[in-house]
PDB file with SEQRES, HELIX, SHEET and CRYST1 records, atoms N, CA, C and O in Angstrom:
SEQRES   1 A   67  MET LEU ARG PHE THR PRO ALA ALA GLY ALA PHE GLN LEU          
SEQRES   2 A   67  VAL VAL ILE ALA TYR VAL HIS LEU PRO GLY GLY GLU ARG          
SEQRES   3 A   67  ARG ALA VAL LEU ALA HIS ALA ALA SER ALA MET SER PRO          
SEQRES   4 A   67  SER GLY ILE LEU PHE MET VAL GLY HIS ALA ARG ARG ASN          
SEQRES   5 A   67  LEU ALA HIS GLY VAL GLY GLY LEU GLN GLN ALA ALA VAL          
SEQRES   6 A   67  HIS ALA                                                      
HELIX    1 AA1 GLY A   23  ALA A   36  1                                  14    
HELIX    2 AA2 ASN A   52  HIS A   55  1                                   4    
HELIX    3 AA3 ALA A   63  VAL A   65  5                                   3    
SHEET    1 AA1 2 PHE A  11  ALA A  17  0                                        
SHEET    2 AA1 2 MET A  37  VAL A  46  1                                        
CRYST1    1.000    1.000    1.000  90.00  90.00  90.00 P 1           1          
ATOM      1  N   MET A   1    -157.847 -65.049 -75.633  1.00  0.00           N  
ATOM      2  CA  MET A   1    -158.360 -66.062 -76.518  1.00  0.00           C  
ATOM      3  C   MET A   1    -158.519 -67.387 -75.781  1.00  0.00           C  
ATOM      4  O   MET A   1    -159.533 -68.063 -75.955  1.00  0.00           O  
ATOM      5  N   LEU A   2    -157.566 -67.766 -74.982  1.00  0.00           N  
ATOM      6  CA  LEU A   2    -157.651 -69.046 -74.282  1.00  0.00           C  
ATOM      7  C   LEU A   2    -158.648 -69.007 -73.136  1.00  0.00           C  
ATOM      8  O   LEU A   2    -159.019 -70.056 -72.610  1.00  0.00           O  
ATOM      9  N   ARG A   3    -159.084 -67.835 -72.745  1.00  0.00           N  
ATOM     10  CA  ARG A   3    -160.021 -67.718 -71.619  1.00  0.00           C  
ATOM     11  C   ARG A   3    -161.468 -67.630 -72.048  1.00  0.00           C  
ATOM     12  O   ARG A   3    -162.359 -67.771 -71.211  1.00  0.00           O  
ATOM     13  N   PHE A   4    -161.730 -67.403 -73.313  1.00  0.00           N  
ATOM     14  CA  PHE A   4    -163.089 -67.284 -73.811  1.00  0.00           C  
ATOM     15  C   PHE A   4    -163.756 -68.654 -73.805  1.00  0.00           C  
ATOM     16  O   PHE A   4    -163.235 -69.608 -74.382  1.00  0.00           O  
ATOM     17  N   THR A   5    -164.900 -68.746 -73.154  1.00  0.00           N  
ATOM     18  CA  THR A   5    -165.653 -69.989 -73.124  1.00  0.00           C  
ATOM     19  C   THR A   5    -167.053 -69.700 -73.671  1.00  0.00           C  
ATOM     20  O   THR A   5    -167.892 -69.149 -72.958  1.00  0.00           O  
ATOM     21  N   PRO A   6    -167.307 -70.060 -74.909  1.00  0.00           N  
ATOM     22  CA  PRO A   6    -168.604 -69.786 -75.513  1.00  0.00           C  
ATOM     23  C   PRO A   6    -169.683 -70.701 -74.948  1.00  0.00           C  
ATOM     24  O   PRO A   6    -169.400 -71.757 -74.382  1.00  0.00           O  
ATOM     25  N   ALA A   7    -170.911 -70.271 -75.116  1.00  0.00           N  
ATOM     26  CA  ALA A   7    -172.044 -71.098 -74.697  1.00  0.00           C  
ATOM     27  C   ALA A   7    -172.093 -72.355 -75.560  1.00  0.00           C  
ATOM     28  O   ALA A   7    -171.876 -72.289 -76.770  1.00  0.00           O  
ATOM     29  N   ALA A   8    -172.372 -73.475 -74.950  1.00  0.00           N  
ATOM     30  CA  ALA A   8    -172.424 -74.753 -75.677  1.00  0.00           C  
ATOM     31  C   ALA A   8    -173.513 -74.717 -76.745  1.00  0.00           C  
ATOM     32  O   ALA A   8    -174.646 -74.316 -76.480  1.00  0.00           O  
ATOM     33  N   GLY A   9    -173.157 -75.137 -77.942  1.00  0.00           N  
ATOM     34  CA  GLY A   9    -174.116 -75.239 -79.036  1.00  0.00           C  
ATOM     35  C   GLY A   9    -174.635 -73.919 -79.559  1.00  0.00           C  
ATOM     36  O   GLY A   9    -175.683 -73.890 -80.204  1.00  0.00           O  
ATOM     37  N   ALA A  10    -173.942 -72.833 -79.304  1.00  0.00           N  
ATOM     38  CA  ALA A  10    -174.452 -71.502 -79.627  1.00  0.00           C  
ATOM     39  C   ALA A  10    -174.304 -71.097 -81.093  1.00  0.00           C  
ATOM     40  O   ALA A  10    -175.016 -70.204 -81.553  1.00  0.00           O  
ATOM     41  N   PHE A  11    -173.397 -71.732 -81.835  1.00  0.00           N  
ATOM     42  CA  PHE A  11    -173.074 -71.229 -83.166  1.00  0.00           C  
ATOM     43  C   PHE A  11    -173.265 -72.273 -84.260  1.00  0.00           C  
ATOM     44  O   PHE A  11    -173.011 -73.461 -84.062  1.00  0.00           O  
ATOM     45  N   GLN A  12    -173.719 -71.800 -85.416  1.00  0.00           N  
ATOM     46  CA  GLN A  12    -173.839 -72.649 -86.607  1.00  0.00           C  
ATOM     47  C   GLN A  12    -172.499 -72.754 -87.339  1.00  0.00           C  
ATOM     48  O   GLN A  12    -172.232 -73.747 -88.016  1.00  0.00           O  
ATOM     49  N   LEU A  13    -171.665 -71.729 -87.200  1.00  0.00           N  
ATOM     50  CA  LEU A  13    -170.378 -71.691 -87.880  1.00  0.00           C  
ATOM     51  C   LEU A  13    -169.316 -71.173 -86.913  1.00  0.00           C  
ATOM     52  O   LEU A  13    -169.485 -70.124 -86.291  1.00  0.00           O  
ATOM     53  N   VAL A  14    -168.237 -71.912 -86.798  1.00  0.00           N  
ATOM     54  CA  VAL A  14    -167.088 -71.493 -85.994  1.00  0.00           C  
ATOM     55  C   VAL A  14    -165.878 -71.476 -86.917  1.00  0.00           C  
ATOM     56  O   VAL A  14    -165.576 -72.476 -87.569  1.00  0.00           O  
ATOM     57  N   VAL A  15    -165.179 -70.334 -86.975  1.00  0.00           N  
ATOM     58  CA  VAL A  15    -164.023 -70.175 -87.845  1.00  0.00           C  
ATOM     59  C   VAL A  15    -162.780 -69.938 -86.992  1.00  0.00           C  
ATOM     60  O   VAL A  15    -162.765 -69.065 -86.125  1.00  0.00           O  
ATOM     61  N   ILE A  16    -161.748 -70.722 -87.250  1.00  0.00           N  
ATOM     62  CA  ILE A  16    -160.452 -70.545 -86.604  1.00  0.00           C  
ATOM     63  C   ILE A  16    -159.450 -70.311 -87.732  1.00  0.00           C  
ATOM     64  O   ILE A  16    -159.236 -71.187 -88.569  1.00  0.00           O  
ATOM     65  N   ALA A  17    -158.845 -69.137 -87.749  1.00  0.00           N  
ATOM     66  CA  ALA A  17    -157.936 -68.795 -88.839  1.00  0.00           C  
ATOM     67  C   ALA A  17    -156.568 -68.414 -88.291  1.00  0.00           C  
ATOM     68  O   ALA A  17    -156.435 -67.464 -87.520  1.00  0.00           O  
ATOM     69  N   TYR A  18    -155.562 -69.165 -88.698  1.00  0.00           N  
ATOM     70  CA  TYR A  18    -154.162 -68.903 -88.366  1.00  0.00           C  
ATOM     71  C   TYR A  18    -153.929 -68.731 -86.873  1.00  0.00           C  
ATOM     72  O   TYR A  18    -153.222 -67.818 -86.446  1.00  0.00           O  
ATOM     73  N   VAL A  19    -154.520 -69.602 -86.095  1.00  0.00           N  
ATOM     74  CA  VAL A  19    -154.279 -69.633 -84.649  1.00  0.00           C  
ATOM     75  C   VAL A  19    -153.286 -70.764 -84.404  1.00  0.00           C  
ATOM     76  O   VAL A  19    -153.675 -71.920 -84.234  1.00  0.00           O  
ATOM     77  N   HIS A  20    -152.012 -70.422 -84.388  1.00  0.00           N  
ATOM     78  CA  HIS A  20    -150.952 -71.402 -84.199  1.00  0.00           C  
ATOM     79  C   HIS A  20    -150.468 -71.333 -82.760  1.00  0.00           C  
ATOM     80  O   HIS A  20    -149.875 -70.344 -82.331  1.00  0.00           O  
ATOM     81  N   LEU A  21    -150.732 -72.394 -82.032  1.00  0.00           N  
ATOM     82  CA  LEU A  21    -150.383 -72.478 -80.617  1.00  0.00           C  
ATOM     83  C   LEU A  21    -149.698 -73.814 -80.343  1.00  0.00           C  
ATOM     84  O   LEU A  21    -149.846 -74.761 -81.115  1.00  0.00           O  
ATOM     85  N   PRO A  22    -148.953 -73.890 -79.250  1.00  0.00           N  
ATOM     86  CA  PRO A  22    -148.403 -75.192 -78.852  1.00  0.00           C  
ATOM     87  C   PRO A  22    -149.539 -76.198 -78.650  1.00  0.00           C  
ATOM     88  O   PRO A  22    -150.677 -75.810 -78.386  1.00  0.00           O  
ATOM     89  N   GLY A  23    -149.226 -77.482 -78.776  1.00  0.00           N  
ATOM     90  CA  GLY A  23    -150.205 -78.564 -78.764  1.00  0.00           C  
ATOM     91  C   GLY A  23    -151.308 -78.491 -77.723  1.00  0.00           C  
ATOM     92  O   GLY A  23    -152.485 -78.579 -78.073  1.00  0.00           O  
ATOM     93  N   GLY A  24    -150.959 -78.332 -76.454  1.00  0.00           N  
ATOM     94  CA  GLY A  24    -151.969 -78.311 -75.399  1.00  0.00           C  
ATOM     95  C   GLY A  24    -152.926 -77.147 -75.525  1.00  0.00           C  
ATOM     96  O   GLY A  24    -154.133 -77.310 -75.347  1.00  0.00           O  
ATOM     97  N   GLU A  25    -152.404 -75.984 -75.828  1.00  0.00           N  
ATOM     98  CA  GLU A  25    -153.255 -74.803 -75.999  1.00  0.00           C  
ATOM     99  C   GLU A  25    -154.115 -74.935 -77.250  1.00  0.00           C  
ATOM    100  O   GLU A  25    -155.282 -74.544 -77.246  1.00  0.00           O  
ATOM    101  N   ARG A  26    -153.543 -75.486 -78.321  1.00  0.00           N  
ATOM    102  CA  ARG A  26    -154.305 -75.698 -79.552  1.00  0.00           C  
ATOM    103  C   ARG A  26    -155.468 -76.650 -79.305  1.00  0.00           C  
ATOM    104  O   ARG A  26    -156.578 -76.412 -79.782  1.00  0.00           O  
ATOM    105  N   ARG A  27    -155.218 -77.731 -78.559  1.00  0.00           N  
ATOM    106  CA  ARG A  27    -156.302 -78.681 -78.252  1.00  0.00           C  
ATOM    107  C   ARG A  27    -157.396 -78.015 -77.415  1.00  0.00           C  
ATOM    108  O   ARG A  27    -158.577 -78.301 -77.615  1.00  0.00           O  
ATOM    109  N   ALA A  28    -157.032 -77.145 -76.495  1.00  0.00           N  
ATOM    110  CA  ALA A  28    -158.024 -76.443 -75.675  1.00  0.00           C  
ATOM    111  C   ALA A  28    -158.897 -75.531 -76.536  1.00  0.00           C  
ATOM    112  O   ALA A  28    -160.116 -75.499 -76.371  1.00  0.00           O  
ATOM    113  N   VAL A  29    -158.273 -74.793 -77.451  1.00  0.00           N  
ATOM    114  CA  VAL A  29    -159.031 -73.912 -78.345  1.00  0.00           C  
ATOM    115  C   VAL A  29    -159.979 -74.730 -79.219  1.00  0.00           C  
ATOM    116  O   VAL A  29    -161.143 -74.363 -79.383  1.00  0.00           O  
ATOM    117  N   LEU A  30    -159.493 -75.826 -79.774  1.00  0.00           N  
ATOM    118  CA  LEU A  30    -160.346 -76.660 -80.621  1.00  0.00           C  
ATOM    119  C   LEU A  30    -161.492 -77.291 -79.829  1.00  0.00           C  
ATOM    120  O   LEU A  30    -162.602 -77.422 -80.345  1.00  0.00           O  
ATOM    121  N   ALA A  31    -161.232 -77.679 -78.589  1.00  0.00           N  
ATOM    122  CA  ALA A  31    -162.298 -78.241 -77.751  1.00  0.00           C  
ATOM    123  C   ALA A  31    -163.375 -77.198 -77.473  1.00  0.00           C  
ATOM    124  O   ALA A  31    -164.566 -77.507 -77.528  1.00  0.00           O  
ATOM    125  N   HIS A  32    -162.968 -75.969 -77.175  1.00  0.00           N  
ATOM    126  CA  HIS A  32    -163.945 -74.886 -76.967  1.00  0.00           C  
ATOM    127  C   HIS A  32    -164.737 -74.629 -78.247  1.00  0.00           C  
ATOM    128  O   HIS A  32    -165.955 -74.456 -78.207  1.00  0.00           O  
ATOM    129  N   ALA A  33    -164.037 -74.606 -79.383  1.00  0.00           N  
ATOM    130  CA  ALA A  33    -164.712 -74.363 -80.656  1.00  0.00           C  
ATOM    131  C   ALA A  33    -165.726 -75.463 -80.952  1.00  0.00           C  
ATOM    132  O   ALA A  33    -166.851 -75.181 -81.364  1.00  0.00           O  
ATOM    133  N   ALA A  34    -165.330 -76.708 -80.743  1.00  0.00           N  
ATOM    134  CA  ALA A  34    -166.238 -77.824 -81.007  1.00  0.00           C  
ATOM    135  C   ALA A  34    -167.454 -77.782 -80.096  1.00  0.00           C  
ATOM    136  O   ALA A  34    -168.566 -78.062 -80.544  1.00  0.00           O  
ATOM    137  N   SER A  35    -167.268 -77.442 -78.843  1.00  0.00           N  
ATOM    138  CA  SER A  35    -168.411 -77.385 -77.927  1.00  0.00           C  
ATOM    139  C   SER A  35    -169.321 -76.200 -78.229  1.00  0.00           C  
ATOM    140  O   SER A  35    -170.493 -76.214 -77.851  1.00  0.00           O  
ATOM    141  N   ALA A  36    -168.804 -75.177 -78.902  1.00  0.00           N  
ATOM    142  CA  ALA A  36    -169.615 -74.002 -79.230  1.00  0.00           C  
ATOM    143  C   ALA A  36    -170.521 -74.233 -80.428  1.00  0.00           C  
ATOM    144  O   ALA A  36    -171.456 -73.464 -80.651  1.00  0.00           O  
ATOM    145  N   MET A  37    -170.259 -75.284 -81.205  1.00  0.00           N  
ATOM    146  CA  MET A  37    -171.046 -75.550 -82.404  1.00  0.00           C  
ATOM    147  C   MET A  37    -172.375 -76.205 -82.057  1.00  0.00           C  
ATOM    148  O   MET A  37    -172.468 -77.022 -81.141  1.00  0.00           O  
ATOM    149  N   SER A  38    -173.395 -75.828 -82.811  1.00  0.00           N  
ATOM    150  CA  SER A  38    -174.668 -76.529 -82.689  1.00  0.00           C  
ATOM    151  C   SER A  38    -174.492 -77.926 -83.281  1.00  0.00           C  
ATOM    152  O   SER A  38    -173.505 -78.170 -83.976  1.00  0.00           O  
ATOM    153  N   PRO A  39    -175.422 -78.848 -83.026  1.00  0.00           N  
ATOM    154  CA  PRO A  39    -175.278 -80.206 -83.554  1.00  0.00           C  
ATOM    155  C   PRO A  39    -175.092 -80.264 -85.074  1.00  0.00           C  
ATOM    156  O   PRO A  39    -174.426 -81.171 -85.572  1.00  0.00           O  
ATOM    157  N   SER A  40    -175.654 -79.335 -85.801  1.00  0.00           N  
ATOM    158  CA  SER A  40    -175.493 -79.326 -87.260  1.00  0.00           C  
ATOM    159  C   SER A  40    -174.484 -78.265 -87.711  1.00  0.00           C  
ATOM    160  O   SER A  40    -174.415 -77.936 -88.896  1.00  0.00           O  
ATOM    161  N   GLY A  41    -173.711 -77.735 -86.778  1.00  0.00           N  
ATOM    162  CA  GLY A  41    -172.765 -76.664 -87.076  1.00  0.00           C  
ATOM    163  C   GLY A  41    -171.555 -77.109 -87.883  1.00  0.00           C  
ATOM    164  O   GLY A  41    -171.303 -78.299 -88.071  1.00  0.00           O  
ATOM    165  N   ILE A  42    -170.825 -76.123 -88.347  1.00  0.00           N  
ATOM    166  CA  ILE A  42    -169.630 -76.345 -89.161  1.00  0.00           C  
ATOM    167  C   ILE A  42    -168.441 -75.685 -88.477  1.00  0.00           C  
ATOM    168  O   ILE A  42    -168.523 -74.544 -88.021  1.00  0.00           O  
ATOM    169  N   LEU A  43    -167.328 -76.425 -88.411  1.00  0.00           N  
ATOM    170  CA  LEU A  43    -166.064 -75.873 -87.918  1.00  0.00           C  
ATOM    171  C   LEU A  43    -165.151 -75.715 -89.124  1.00  0.00           C  
ATOM    172  O   LEU A  43    -164.854 -76.690 -89.814  1.00  0.00           O  
ATOM    173  N   PHE A  44    -164.705 -74.491 -89.380  1.00  0.00           N  
ATOM    174  CA  PHE A  44    -163.814 -74.200 -90.501  1.00  0.00           C  
ATOM    175  C   PHE A  44    -162.501 -73.702 -89.927  1.00  0.00           C  
ATOM    176  O   PHE A  44    -162.472 -72.710 -89.199  1.00  0.00           O  
ATOM    177  N   MET A  45    -161.408 -74.393 -90.255  1.00  0.00           N  
ATOM    178  CA  MET A  45    -160.101 -74.030 -89.711  1.00  0.00           C  
ATOM    179  C   MET A  45    -159.097 -73.916 -90.846  1.00  0.00           C  
ATOM    180  O   MET A  45    -159.034 -74.781 -91.720  1.00  0.00           O  
ATOM    181  N   VAL A  46    -158.313 -72.843 -90.830  1.00  0.00           N  
ATOM    182  CA  VAL A  46    -157.270 -72.651 -91.833  1.00  0.00           C  
ATOM    183  C   VAL A  46    -155.997 -72.194 -91.120  1.00  0.00           C  
ATOM    184  O   VAL A  46    -156.042 -71.394 -90.185  1.00  0.00           O  
ATOM    185  N   GLY A  47    -154.874 -72.718 -91.579  1.00  0.00           N  
ATOM    186  CA  GLY A  47    -153.591 -72.345 -90.987  1.00  0.00           C  
ATOM    187  C   GLY A  47    -152.464 -72.816 -91.888  1.00  0.00           C  
ATOM    188  O   GLY A  47    -152.704 -73.299 -92.995  1.00  0.00           O  
ATOM    189  N   HIS A  48    -151.254 -72.677 -91.420  1.00  0.00           N  
ATOM    190  CA  HIS A  48    -150.082 -73.117 -92.174  1.00  0.00           C  
ATOM    191  C   HIS A  48    -149.783 -74.574 -91.850  1.00  0.00           C  
ATOM    192  O   HIS A  48    -149.858 -74.984 -90.692  1.00  0.00           O  
ATOM    193  N   ALA A  49    -149.450 -75.343 -92.857  1.00  0.00           N  
ATOM    194  CA  ALA A  49    -149.064 -76.738 -92.674  1.00  0.00           C  
ATOM    195  C   ALA A  49    -147.621 -76.814 -92.172  1.00  0.00           C  
ATOM    196  O   ALA A  49    -146.831 -75.895 -92.391  1.00  0.00           O  
ATOM    197  N   ARG A  50    -147.287 -77.907 -91.502  1.00  0.00           N  
ATOM    198  CA  ARG A  50    -145.930 -78.107 -90.999  1.00  0.00           C  
ATOM    199  C   ARG A  50    -144.904 -78.061 -92.134  1.00  0.00           C  
ATOM    200  O   ARG A  50    -143.788 -77.582 -91.933  1.00  0.00           O  
ATOM    201  N   ARG A  51    -145.264 -78.552 -93.322  1.00  0.00           N  
ATOM    202  CA  ARG A  51    -144.302 -78.553 -94.427  1.00  0.00           C  
ATOM    203  C   ARG A  51    -143.941 -77.143 -94.878  1.00  0.00           C  
ATOM    204  O   ARG A  51    -142.958 -76.949 -95.594  1.00  0.00           O  
ATOM    205  N   ASN A  52    -144.730 -76.164 -94.463  1.00  0.00           N  
ATOM    206  CA  ASN A  52    -144.427 -74.776 -94.775  1.00  0.00           C  
ATOM    207  C   ASN A  52    -143.087 -74.344 -94.159  1.00  0.00           C  
ATOM    208  O   ASN A  52    -142.449 -73.412 -94.649  1.00  0.00           O  
ATOM    209  N   LEU A  53    -142.667 -75.021 -93.089  1.00  0.00           N  
ATOM    210  CA  LEU A  53    -141.401 -74.679 -92.440  1.00  0.00           C  
ATOM    211  C   LEU A  53    -140.219 -74.812 -93.402  1.00  0.00           C  
ATOM    212  O   LEU A  53    -139.309 -73.983 -93.386  1.00  0.00           O  
ATOM    213  N   ALA A  54    -140.232 -75.841 -94.230  1.00  0.00           N  
ATOM    214  CA  ALA A  54    -139.105 -76.080 -95.129  1.00  0.00           C  
ATOM    215  C   ALA A  54    -139.390 -75.696 -96.581  1.00  0.00           C  
ATOM    216  O   ALA A  54    -138.469 -75.398 -97.341  1.00  0.00           O  
ATOM    217  N   HIS A  55    -140.670 -75.705 -96.964  1.00  0.00           N  
ATOM    218  CA  HIS A  55    -140.980 -75.540 -98.386  1.00  0.00           C  
ATOM    219  C   HIS A  55    -141.960 -74.409 -98.673  1.00  0.00           C  
ATOM    220  O   HIS A  55    -142.447 -74.297 -99.798  1.00  0.00           O  
ATOM    221  N   GLY A  56    -142.259 -73.577 -97.698  1.00  0.00           N  
ATOM    222  CA  GLY A  56    -143.245 -72.533 -97.919  1.00  0.00           C  
ATOM    223  C   GLY A  56    -142.682 -71.144 -97.705  1.00  0.00           C  
ATOM    224  O   GLY A  56    -141.483 -70.952 -97.505  1.00  0.00           O  
ATOM    225  N   VAL A  57    -143.577 -70.197 -97.754  1.00  0.00           N  
ATOM    226  CA  VAL A  57    -143.230 -68.801 -97.548  1.00  0.00           C  
ATOM    227  C   VAL A  57    -144.175 -68.237 -96.502  1.00  0.00           C  
ATOM    228  O   VAL A  57    -145.381 -68.481 -96.555  1.00  0.00           O  
ATOM    229  N   GLY A  58    -143.641 -67.492 -95.562  1.00  0.00           N  
ATOM    230  CA  GLY A  58    -144.477 -66.864 -94.545  1.00  0.00           C  
ATOM    231  C   GLY A  58    -144.870 -67.849 -93.462  1.00  0.00           C  
ATOM    232  O   GLY A  58    -144.429 -68.998 -93.444  1.00  0.00           O  
ATOM    233  N   GLY A  59    -145.688 -67.382 -92.586  1.00  0.00           N  
ATOM    234  CA  GLY A  59    -146.140 -68.220 -91.489  1.00  0.00           C  
ATOM    235  C   GLY A  59    -145.109 -68.307 -90.372  1.00  0.00           C  
ATOM    236  O   GLY A  59    -143.990 -67.806 -90.485  1.00  0.00           O  
ATOM    237  N   LEU A  60    -145.511 -68.943 -89.320  1.00  0.00           N  
ATOM    238  CA  LEU A  60    -144.629 -69.099 -88.170  1.00  0.00           C  
ATOM    239  C   LEU A  60    -143.501 -70.056 -88.503  1.00  0.00           C  
ATOM    240  O   LEU A  60    -143.645 -70.924 -89.363  1.00  0.00           O  
ATOM    241  N   GLN A  61    -142.389 -69.897 -87.824  1.00  0.00           N  
ATOM    242  CA  GLN A  61    -141.223 -70.721 -88.108  1.00  0.00           C  
ATOM    243  C   GLN A  61    -140.870 -71.649 -86.958  1.00  0.00           C  
ATOM    244  O   GLN A  61    -139.759 -72.177 -86.926  1.00  0.00           O  
ATOM    245  N   GLN A  62    -141.782 -71.866 -86.008  1.00  0.00           N  
ATOM    246  CA  GLN A  62    -141.539 -72.800 -84.909  1.00  0.00           C  
ATOM    247  C   GLN A  62    -142.383 -74.050 -85.119  1.00  0.00           C  
ATOM    248  O   GLN A  62    -143.608 -73.972 -85.212  1.00  0.00           O  
ATOM    249  N   ALA A  63    -141.725 -75.199 -85.193  1.00  0.00           N  
ATOM    250  CA  ALA A  63    -142.431 -76.460 -85.439  1.00  0.00           C  
ATOM    251  C   ALA A  63    -143.447 -76.768 -84.356  1.00  0.00           C  
ATOM    252  O   ALA A  63    -144.458 -77.409 -84.642  1.00  0.00           O  
ATOM    253  N   ALA A  64    -143.221 -76.342 -83.134  1.00  0.00           N  
ATOM    254  CA  ALA A  64    -144.112 -76.666 -82.017  1.00  0.00           C  
ATOM    255  C   ALA A  64    -145.521 -76.080 -82.169  1.00  0.00           C  
ATOM    256  O   ALA A  64    -146.460 -76.566 -81.539  1.00  0.00           O  
ATOM    257  N   VAL A  65    -145.672 -75.059 -82.984  1.00  0.00           N  
ATOM    258  CA  VAL A  65    -146.987 -74.427 -83.111  1.00  0.00           C  
ATOM    259  C   VAL A  65    -147.690 -74.774 -84.418  1.00  0.00           C  
ATOM    260  O   VAL A  65    -148.723 -74.187 -84.738  1.00  0.00           O  
ATOM    261  N   HIS A  66    -147.149 -75.709 -85.164  1.00  0.00           N  
ATOM    262  CA  HIS A  66    -147.791 -76.161 -86.400  1.00  0.00           C  
ATOM    263  C   HIS A  66    -148.529 -77.461 -86.125  1.00  0.00           C  
ATOM    264  O   HIS A  66    -148.020 -78.346 -85.437  1.00  0.00           O  
ATOM    265  N   ALA A  67    -149.720 -77.566 -86.663  1.00  0.00           N  
ATOM    266  CA  ALA A  67    -150.524 -78.772 -86.494  1.00  0.00           C  
ATOM    267  C   ALA A  67    -149.928 -79.928 -87.242  1.00  0.00           C  
ATOM    268  O   ALA A  67    -150.475 -81.030 -87.213  1.00  0.00           O  
TER     269      ALA A  67                                                      
END                                                                             
């Protein structure tokens, strides 16, 4: 996943779902995703919130991988 480099501006829609990584790796994935979008493209991202650690159910339990 961290090695995939899409063509710049290739996609109208980029979806990132539940990709929880440490900060530096997360920023790299988001940078690749943003560069893969066409100028009018949409980036859709869904994941667990940090508050899920104390008040939620499921998801990762390491604070370092929550946005």
